[in-house]
C-alpha positions in Angstrom: 41.0 109.0 158.7 42.6 107.2 161.6 46.4 107.1 162.1 46.4 103.4 161.3 44.4 103.9 158.1 46.8 106.7 157.1 49.8 104.5 157.6 48.5 101.4 155.9 46.4 102.9 153.1 49.5 103.7 151.0 50.4 100.0 151.0 47.1 98.8 149.7 47.7 99.8 146.1 51.0 98.0 146.1 49.4 94.9 147.7 46.7 94.8 145.0 49.2 95.1 142.2 51.1 91.9 143.2 51.4 89.0 140.8 48.8 86.3 141.4 50.0 83.3 143.3 49.0 79.8 144.2 45.7 79.7 146.3 47.5 78.7 149.6 50.0 81.6 149.2 47.3 84.0 148.2 45.3 83.2 151.3 48.4 83.6 153.5 49.1 87.0 151.9 45.5 88.2 152.4 45.4 87.1 156.0 48.7 88.9 156.7 47.7 92.1 155.0 44.4 92.2 156.9 46.3 91.8 160.2 48.7 94.5 159.1 45.9 97.0 158.5 44.5 96.2 162.0 47.9 96.6 163.8 49.4 99.5 161.9 53.0 100.3 162.6 54.2 100.1 166.2 54.8 103.3 168.1 56.9 104.3 171.1 53.7 103.7 173.3 54.2 100.0 172.6 56.5 98.5 175.3 58.4 96.4 172.8 59.2 99.5 170.7 59.6 102.1 173.5 63.1 103.2 172.5 62.7 102.8 168.7 60.6 105.2 166.7 59.7 103.8 163.3 57.8 106.9 162.2 60.4 107.6 159.4 59.4 104.2 157.9 55.7 104.7 158.5 55.5 108.0 156.7 57.7 107.2 153.7 55.9 106.2 150.5 58.1 103.4 149.2 58.0 101.8 145.8 58.1 98.0 145.7 61.4 96.6 144.5 60.7 94.5 141.4 61.2 90.8 142.1 60.2 87.7 140.1 57.7 85.4 141.9 59.8 82.6 143.3 58.0 80.6 146.0 58.7 76.9 145.9 55.6 74.8 146.5 57.4 72.4 148.8 57.8 75.4 151.3 54.0 75.3 152.0 54.4 72.9 154.9 56.6 75.4 156.8 56.3 78.9 155.4 54.6 81.2 157.9 54.3 78.5 160.6 57.2 79.8 162.8 57.1 83.6 162.1 53.7 84.6 163.6 52.2 87.9 162.3 49.4 88.1 164.8 51.2 90.7 166.9 54.0 91.9 164.7 53.3 94.4 162.0 56.5 94.0 160.1 56.2 90.3 160.0 52.6 90.8 158.7 53.9 93.2 156.1 56.6 90.8 154.9 54.1 87.9 154.7 51.6 90.1 152.8 54.2 90.7 150.2 55.6 87.2 149.9 57.2 86.9 146.5 60.8 86.1 146.5 61.4 83.2 149.0 64.9 81.7 149.5 64.3 78.1 150.5 67.0 75.9 151.8 66.4 72.2 152.7 69.2 70.0 154.2 68.0 66.4 154.2 68.3 64.1 157.2 71.9 63.2 158.1 73.5 65.4 155.3 76.6 67.3 156.3 77.2 70.5 154.2 80.9 71.4 154.6 80.9 74.8 152.9 78.9 77.7 154.2 75.7 78.5 152.3 75.7 82.2 151.3 72.6 84.3 150.9 73.2 87.9 149.8 70.5 90.6 149.9 71.3 93.8 148.1 69.0 96.8 148.4 69.0 100.0 146.3 67.2 103.3 146.3 66.7 105.2 143.0 64.6 108.2 142.3 62.3 107.1 145.2 63.0 104.9 148.2 62.3 101.3 147.5 61.2 98.5 149.8 62.0 94.8 149.7 60.6 92.0 151.8 63.1 89.2 151.6 61.9 85.9 153.1 64.2 83.0 154.0 63.1 79.5 155.0 65.7 77.1 156.2 64.7 73.5 157.0 67.4 71.3 158.4 66.6 67.6 158.8 67.5 65.4 161.8 71.3 64.9 162.4 72.1 67.2 159.4 74.8 69.9 159.7 75.0 73.3 157.9 76.3 76.8 158.1 74.3 79.7 156.7 75.6 83.2 156.1 73.0 86.0 155.3 74.4 89.4 154.3 72.5 92.6 153.8 74.0 95.5 151.9 73.1 98.2 149.5 73.3 101.8 148.2 71.0 104.8 148.5 67.8 105.2 150.5 65.7 102.0 150.9 63.9 99.8 153.3 64.7 96.1 153.9 62.0 94.2 155.8 63.4 90.7 156.2 62.0 87.6 157.9 64.0 84.3 158.3 62.4 81.1 159.6 64.7 78.2 160.7 63.5 74.7 161.5 66.3 72.5 163.0 65.6 68.8 163.4 66.6 66.7 166.3 70.3 66.2 166.6 71.1 68.7 163.9 73.9 71.3 164.0 73.1 74.7 162.6 75.3 77.8 162.6 73.6 81.0 161.3 75.4 84.3 160.7 73.7 87.6 159.8 75.8 90.5 158.7 74.0 93.8 158.3 76.0 96.3 156.2 73.2 98.4 154.9 73.8 101.9 153.5 74.0 104.8 155.8 70.5 106.0 154.8 68.7 102.7 154.8 66.1 101.3 157.1 66.4 97.6 158.2 64.0 95.5 160.1 65.2 91.9 160.4 63.3 89.2 162.3 64.5 85.6 162.7 62.5 82.8 164.3 64.2 79.4 165.0 62.3 76.3 166.1 64.9 73.9 167.5 64.4 70.1 167.8 65.6 67.8 170.6 69.3 67.8 171.2 69.9 70.2 168.4 72.9 72.5 168.5 72.2 76.0 167.2 74.1 79.2 167.1 73.1 82.6 165.7 75.5 85.5 165.3 74.3 88.9 164.4 76.8 91.6 163.3 75.2 95.0 162.8 77.4 97.7 161.3 75.3 99.8 158.8 71.9 101.4 158.4 70.3 104.6 159.7 67.5 102.9 161.6 67.9 99.2 162.4 66.0 96.6 164.4 67.3 93.0 164.7 65.1 90.4 166.4 66.2 86.8 167.1 63.7 84.3 168.7 64.6 80.7 169.5 62.4 78.0 171.0 64.3 75.1 172.5 63.3 71.5 172.9 64.6 68.9 175.3 68.4 68.9 175.5 68.8 71.7 173.0 72.0 73.8 173.1 71.6 77.4 171.7 74.1 80.2 171.5 73.2 83.8 170.5 76.1 86.2 169.9 75.9 89.8 168.6 78.0 92.8 167.8 76.6 96.3 167.0 78.6 99.4 166.0 76.8 102.7 165.7 78.2 106.2 165.0 76.8 109.6 163.9 73.0 109.5 164.3 72.6 105.7 163.7 70.1 103.8 165.8 70.2 100.0 166.3 67.8 98.0 168.4 68.5 94.3 169.2 65.7 92.2 170.7 66.4 88.6 171.5 64.2 85.9 173.0 65.2 82.4 174.2 62.3 80.2 175.1 63.3 77.1 177.1 60.2 75.0 176.5 61.5 71.6 177.6 64.0 70.3 180.2 67.8 70.0 180.0 68.2 72.9 177.6 71.3 75.1 177.6 71.7 78.6 176.2 74.5 81.2 176.2 74.1 84.7 175.0 76.7 87.5 174.5 75.9 90.8 172.8 78.4 93.6 172.7 77.9 97.2 171.5 80.1 100.1 170.6 78.5 103.6 170.4 80.1 106.8 169.2 78.9 110.3 168.1 75.2 110.9 168.7 74.2 107.3 168.1 71.7 105.3 170.1 71.3 101.6 170.7 68.9 99.2 172.4 69.4 95.7 173.8 66.4 93.8 175.1 67.2 90.1 175.9 64.5 87.9 177.2 65.0 84.4 178.6 61.9 82.4 179.3 62.0 79.1 181.3 58.7 77.2 181.1 57.3 75.3 184.0 58.4 71.9 182.6 61.9 73.1 181.6 63.7 71.8 184.7 67.5 71.5 184.6 67.8 74.6 182.3 71.2 76.2 182.2 71.1 79.7 180.8 73.5 82.7 180.8 73.0 86.1 179.2 75.4 89.0 179.0 75.3 92.4 177.4 78.3 94.7 177.3 78.5 98.2 175.9 81.4 100.5 175.2 80.3 104.2 175.0 82.9 106.4 173.3 80.9 109.7 173.3 79.1 111.8 175.9 76.2 112.1 173.5 75.7 108.4 172.7 72.8 106.6 174.4 72.3 102.9 175.2 69.2 101.4 176.8 69.7 97.8 177.9 67.2 95.5 179.5 68.1 91.9 180.2 65.1 89.9 181.4 64.5 86.5 183.0 61.1 84.9 183.2 61.5 81.7 185.2 58.5 79.3 185.9 60.6 76.3 186.9 62.5 75.8 190.2 65.4 73.5 189.3 67.4 75.8 187.0 70.6 77.8 186.8 70.1 81.2 185.1 72.2 84.4 185.2 72.0 87.6 183.3 73.8 91.0 183.4 74.6 94.2 181.5 77.5 96.6 181.7 77.9 100.1 180.2 81.4 101.6 180.3 84.1 103.7 178.7 87.6 102.9 177.6 89.8 102.0 180.5 92.0 104.9 181.5 94.9 102.8 182.7 95.0 100.8 179.5 95.0 104.0 177.5 97.8 105.4 179.6 99.8 102.2 179.2 99.6 102.2 175.4 100.5 105.9 175.3 103.5 105.3 177.5 104.7 102.8 174.9 104.7 105.6 172.2 101.2 104.9 170.8 99.2 108.0 170.0 96.0 108.6 171.9 93.6 108.1 169.0 95.5 104.9 167.9 95.4 103.7 171.5 91.6 104.2 171.6 91.2 102.4 168.3 93.3 99.4 169.5 91.2 99.1 172.7 87.9 99.4 170.8 89.0 96.8 168.3 90.0 94.4 171.1 86.5 94.9 172.6 84.9 93.9 169.4 87.4 91.1 168.6 85.8 88.9 171.3 82.8 88.4 169.2 84.6 88.1 165.9 86.9 85.4 167.3 83.8 83.2 167.9 82.9 83.1 164.2 83.8 79.7 162.8 83.8 80.7 159.1 87.4 81.8 158.4 86.6 83.9 155.3 83.8 85.7 157.1 86.0 86.3 160.1 88.8 87.7 157.9 86.4 90.1 156.0 84.9 91.4 159.2 88.3 92.0 160.7 89.2 94.1 157.7 85.9 96.1 158.0 86.4 96.7 161.7 90.1 97.7 161.2 89.1 100.2 158.5 86.3 101.7 160.7 88.5 102.2 163.7 91.4 103.4 161.6 89.2 106.0 160.0 88.0 107.3 163.4 91.6 107.5 164.6 92.7 109.8 161.8 
């Protein structure tokens, strides 16, 4: 039996036990599962997964988390159209097990003042469980909304999430993802955003939990689109987090800004791979990408790879990455003012993270994350 067959065979029984669905959904599921069986799970021989070994996921026999079938028929026009599974095994797996779809539609011109909260809670019991949450967000032209997706849980489990966002022309969409999975959980989260002309889109990814985590954010920009991608990842112990981002400037006059910051301690490892693509017709593109990492331990490892692929000539694009430790002069200054060494380290680490937290526009979310970070850094100091 081939390695791929060994990996995918265990999923076949679960696939065949699914509740029957509408013909269009059943066809989508079958096509996705067929593709998953052809791809198998990625390995470290694949360039996109070179620093992330998903063997612990591939060799675990998960039970399917029981969910009621809830796929609104009006999602048929968009579902699966923006999250391609041709070359992505985890997207194929999610699509093959489409059951519980969270569908949000904001009509043309509507302004939703309060954040829309989507909470995913995982749990492991006698055996590790797997859930495949799917979210589809369709925002009409000139509509405004804020979405907050949170992932949390207890025990050993696997969350394999896919989010598709369609933002109409002139719309304003702020999306926040907060990953607070349990310390023994696996998390693969993929988001694809298709952005209309002159849309204003921001996506913030906060990654604090999980044992093995991969966050992917892909945005395709139309003419005059403004996109901002921010991220913060904290890893300690033996945690591993991989952040892959892709900003595709498909049309002229697009603007994008990206800032991802990471804090690593213990024997943790992290990956940042940020790709900016400027298509041939995307003249007057303005794009900036920055990745900054604070390494607090000699045993922590960060692999960072910012990328620019530019096929137009009239553009302004910059990218950069830094890896550093706490500033010795700042530490000395704080200690000279009577602050203990560990407390001084925590203050400086907190200040490094605060830069991302301050950019969050939802006050309640900002407050809760500040409390979480304070507790994390306070625990390390004592």
